C-alpha positions as CSV (number, residue, x, y, z in Angstrom):
1,M,-79.2,-75.2,123.3
2,P,-78.0,-78.9,123.3
3,P,-75.3,-79.6,125.9
4,I,-72.0,-81.0,124.6
5,P,-71.5,-84.4,126.3
6,V,-68.5,-85.0,128.4
7,F,-66.6,-88.3,128.4
8,E,-64.1,-89.2,131.1
9,N,-60.9,-90.8,129.8
10,P,-62.4,-92.5,126.8
11,T,-60.4,-95.3,125.2
12,R,-59.5,-95.2,121.5
13,E,-61.9,-98.0,120.8
14,F,-64.8,-96.2,122.5
15,F,-64.0,-93.0,120.7
16,Q,-63.8,-94.6,117.3
17,T,-66.9,-96.8,117.7
18,S,-69.2,-94.5,119.7
19,I,-68.1,-90.8,119.8
20,Q,-66.7,-90.2,116.3
21,P,-69.5,-92.1,114.5
22,S,-72.1,-90.0,116.3
23,R,-70.9,-86.9,114.3
24,R,-71.5,-84.8,117.3
25,P,-69.0,-82.7,119.3
26,A,-67.8,-84.0,122.6
27,I,-65.5,-83.0,125.5
28,L,-62.9,-85.7,126.3
29,R,-61.5,-85.4,129.8
30,H,-58.5,-86.8,131.6
31,L,-56.7,-87.9,128.5
32,N,-52.9,-87.9,128.7
33,I,-51.6,-84.9,126.7
34,G,-48.3,-84.7,128.5
35,P,-46.4,-82.4,130.9
36,C,-47.4,-79.3,128.9
37,L,-50.3,-78.8,131.4
38,A,-47.9,-78.2,134.2
39,K,-45.1,-76.5,132.2
40,W,-46.5,-74.2,129.6
41,S,-46.6,-70.9,131.5
42,P,-46.0,-67.7,129.5
43,D,-42.5,-67.5,130.9
44,Y,-41.7,-71.1,130.1
45,L,-42.9,-70.7,126.5
46,A,-41.0,-67.4,126.0
47,L,-37.8,-68.8,127.4
48,S,-38.0,-72.3,125.8
49,V,-38.5,-71.2,122.2
50,S,-35.5,-69.8,120.3
51,S,-35.2,-66.1,120.6
52,H,-34.6,-66.0,116.8
53,K,-38.0,-67.6,116.0
54,Q,-40.2,-65.0,114.2
55,V,-43.9,-65.6,114.0
56,V,-46.7,-63.9,112.0
57,V,-49.6,-63.0,114.3
58,H,-53.0,-61.3,114.1
59,E,-53.0,-57.9,115.8
60,S,-56.3,-56.0,116.4
61,T,-57.8,-53.2,118.4
62,C,-61.0,-55.3,118.5
63,N,-61.4,-58.4,120.6
64,R,-63.7,-60.1,118.1
65,L,-61.7,-61.0,115.0
66,R,-63.4,-61.0,111.6
67,F,-61.9,-62.9,108.7
68,L,-64.5,-61.5,106.2
69,N,-64.2,-57.7,106.4
70,K,-60.9,-58.1,108.2
71,N,-60.5,-56.0,111.4
72,F,-56.9,-57.1,112.1
73,V,-53.5,-56.8,110.5
74,Y,-50.7,-59.4,110.3
75,T,-47.5,-58.4,112.0
76,T,-44.2,-60.3,112.5
77,L,-42.7,-60.5,116.0
78,P,-40.1,-62.6,117.8
79,F,-42.1,-65.4,119.5
80,C,-41.1,-64.3,123.0
81,D,-42.3,-60.7,122.3
82,F,-45.6,-62.1,121.0
83,V,-46.2,-64.1,124.2
84,E,-45.6,-61.0,126.3
85,K,-48.0,-58.9,124.1
86,A,-50.6,-61.7,124.1
87,V,-50.5,-62.0,127.9
88,A,-51.0,-58.2,128.2
89,G,-53.6,-58.2,125.4
90,G,-56.5,-55.9,126.0
91,E,-54.6,-53.7,128.5
92,K,-54.5,-50.0,127.7
93,S,-51.3,-48.7,126.3
94,Q,-50.2,-45.5,124.5
95,N,-51.6,-47.0,121.3
96,G,-54.9,-48.1,122.8
97,R,-56.0,-51.6,123.5
98,K,-54.5,-54.3,121.3
99,Y,-55.2,-58.1,121.1
100,Y,-52.9,-60.8,119.7
101,Y,-53.5,-64.2,118.2
102,Y,-51.1,-66.7,116.7
103,R,-52.0,-69.7,114.6
104,A,-48.9,-71.6,113.6
105,L,-48.4,-72.2,109.9
106,A,-46.1,-74.8,108.4
107,S,-42.4,-74.1,108.6
108,G,-42.2,-74.4,104.8
109,D,-44.7,-72.8,102.3
110,P,-48.2,-73.2,103.9
111,R,-49.6,-73.3,100.4
112,S,-48.0,-76.7,99.8
113,S,-47.2,-78.1,103.3
114,R,-48.9,-78.6,106.6
115,A,-48.3,-77.4,110.1
116,D,-46.5,-80.0,112.2
117,F,-46.3,-78.9,115.9
118,R,-43.3,-81.2,116.6
119,A,-41.3,-79.8,113.7
120,D,-42.5,-76.2,114.1
121,F,-41.7,-76.1,117.9
122,P,-39.0,-78.7,118.5
123,E,-38.2,-77.1,121.9
124,L,-41.8,-77.8,123.1
125,A,-42.4,-81.1,121.2
126,G,-41.5,-83.3,124.2
127,D,-44.0,-81.6,126.4
128,F,-47.1,-82.5,124.4
129,V,-48.5,-86.0,123.8
130,F,-51.0,-86.5,121.0
131,P,-54.3,-87.7,122.4
132,D,-54.6,-91.4,122.0
133,V,-58.0,-91.4,120.2
134,M,-56.9,-91.5,116.6
135,E,-54.5,-93.7,114.7
136,P,-51.1,-91.9,114.6
137,E,-50.7,-92.6,110.8
138,T,-54.0,-90.7,110.1
139,V,-52.8,-87.4,111.6
140,F,-52.8,-84.7,108.9
141,S,-51.5,-81.6,110.7
142,S,-51.0,-80.3,114.2
143,V,-51.3,-76.6,115.0
144,F,-50.1,-74.5,117.9
145,R,-52.5,-71.7,118.9
146,C,-52.0,-68.9,121.4
147,G,-53.9,-65.7,122.1
148,S,-55.0,-62.9,124.4
149,A,-57.8,-63.2,126.9
150,D,-61.3,-62.4,125.8
151,L,-60.5,-62.8,122.1
152,G,-63.1,-64.3,119.8
153,L,-62.2,-66.0,116.5
154,F,-64.5,-65.9,113.5
155,L,-67.1,-68.6,112.9
156,H,-66.0,-71.2,110.3
157,Y,-65.8,-74.9,109.6
158,D,-63.0,-77.4,108.8
159,V,-63.2,-80.2,106.3
160,M,-61.4,-82.7,108.7
161,D,-62.3,-84.2,112.0
162,N,-60.1,-82.6,114.7
163,V,-59.5,-82.2,118.4
164,L,-58.6,-79.0,120.2
165,C,-56.4,-79.6,123.2
166,Q,-56.8,-76.7,125.7
167,I,-53.5,-76.4,127.6
168,R,-53.4,-73.0,129.2
169,G,-56.5,-70.9,130.2
170,R,-60.2,-71.4,129.9
171,K,-62.0,-71.1,126.6
172,R,-65.6,-71.0,125.4
173,A,-66.5,-73.0,122.3
174,I,-69.8,-72.6,120.3
175,L,-70.6,-75.0,117.6
176,F,-73.4,-75.4,115.0
177,D,-74.7,-78.6,113.3
178,P,-74.1,-78.6,109.5
179,E,-77.9,-79.0,109.2
180,D,-78.1,-75.3,110.4
181,V,-75.8,-74.0,107.7
182,D,-78.7,-72.1,105.9
183,Y,-79.1,-69.9,109.0
184,L,-75.4,-69.0,109.4
185,Y,-74.8,-66.6,106.5
186,L,-71.8,-68.3,104.9
187,Q,-69.7,-66.4,102.5
188,G,-66.6,-67.5,100.6
189,G,-67.1,-71.2,101.4
190,D,-66.2,-72.0,105.0
191,K,-66.6,-68.7,106.9
192,S,-69.7,-66.9,108.2
193,L,-70.5,-63.2,108.1
194,I,-71.5,-63.6,111.8
195,H,-68.3,-63.0,113.6
196,D,-69.6,-63.1,117.1
197,P,-72.4,-65.6,117.7
198,E,-72.7,-64.5,121.3
199,N,-73.9,-61.1,120.2
200,V,-75.9,-61.3,116.9
201,D,-78.0,-58.5,115.5
202,L,-81.2,-60.3,114.5
203,N,-82.3,-57.3,112.4
204,V,-79.2,-58.0,110.2
205,F,-79.1,-61.8,110.5
206,P,-82.8,-62.8,111.2
207,L,-82.3,-66.5,110.2
208,F,-79.7,-66.9,112.9
209,A,-82.6,-67.2,115.4
210,K,-83.3,-70.7,113.9
211,A,-79.8,-72.0,114.6
212,A,-79.2,-74.2,117.7
213,S,-75.8,-73.6,119.3
214,W,-73.8,-76.3,121.1
215,T,-71.8,-74.5,123.8
216,C,-69.2,-75.5,126.4
217,D,-66.6,-73.8,128.6
218,M,-63.3,-75.7,128.3
219,D,-60.9,-76.1,131.2
220,E,-57.2,-76.7,131.0
221,G,-56.7,-80.3,129.9
222,D,-60.0,-80.6,128.1
223,V,-59.9,-82.0,124.6
224,L,-62.8,-81.0,122.3
225,F,-63.8,-83.2,119.4
226,I,-64.9,-81.1,116.5
227,P,-66.4,-83.2,113.7
228,A,-65.8,-82.1,110.1
229,M,-68.1,-79.5,108.7
230,W,-69.4,-78.3,112.1
231,M,-69.2,-74.5,112.3
232,H,-67.4,-73.3,115.4
233,Y,-66.4,-70.2,117.2
234,M,-63.8,-69.9,120.0
235,R,-63.5,-67.2,122.6
236,S,-60.6,-67.3,125.1
237,I,-61.7,-66.5,128.6
238,E,-58.1,-66.2,129.7
239,F,-54.7,-66.1,128.0
240,S,-54.9,-69.2,126.0
241,V,-52.6,-71.9,124.6
242,A,-53.9,-74.9,122.7
243,V,-52.8,-77.5,120.2
244,N,-55.2,-78.5,117.4
245,V,-54.8,-81.9,115.8
246,F,-56.5,-82.7,112.4
247,W,-56.7,-86.2,111.0
248,C,-57.9,-87.9,107.8
249,N,-61.1,-89.8,108.3
250,L,-61.4,-90.2,104.5
251,P,-58.8,-91.4,102.0
252,R,-55.8,-89.1,102.3
253,E,-55.5,-88.4,98.6
254,I,-58.8,-86.5,98.5
255,Y,-57.5,-83.7,100.8
256,D,-55.8,-80.6,99.6
257,A,-52.0,-80.8,100.2
258,K,-52.0,-77.3,101.7
259,D,-51.8,-76.5,105.4
260,T,-54.9,-77.1,107.5
């Protein structure tokens, strides 16, 4: 199990000439991502965002979400109610245990536009500073993510290089080199039938034993570089808030215009 290297306060030049060209994941520490680290408590988020803002979230009685063979439903909630439910996620209620996850989509039609954190959450925009490792003009989209503790998100890959900025709570990240794709049971293009790589039934998925996972536990303030085409799985250890920034490392016109 290769360790994910950690780099302390890397400069943009070092990132672009050493880290990004290696095509390996990396944890970047002590980058300036703004006062969100001190400010984004659940109460602050709930009170800062307009009470009229409705969000579409994943709701599930299972804490390991599957995109293939879905085990969740989409439900629409006021943002403040979602935060309250996400914080309490996993606690027993009259309706059993429920877990909540929100991945922001574009304010417009996500089939033809892209998520832009600053436009989607203007009340929070001033709290977050984009990591100074990519050229600002290459940013393709920026996605606000929030979810319950101990919630795992299905194994998949992205077609763009991106960084995940962990702002609230700890999170475990598990990644796989594209060279191991034959062992990961992809279906439908970018997603795996293996929904929880921490607990895999090798009688069902025997080839998985040949895959080497790259694992790290992210702390608040950590920025994870995820190279394009690397399969990855995220499990929140605690109530989690993050911003995911994608950028174009190839000519912009080759990418799909839809939200990423």
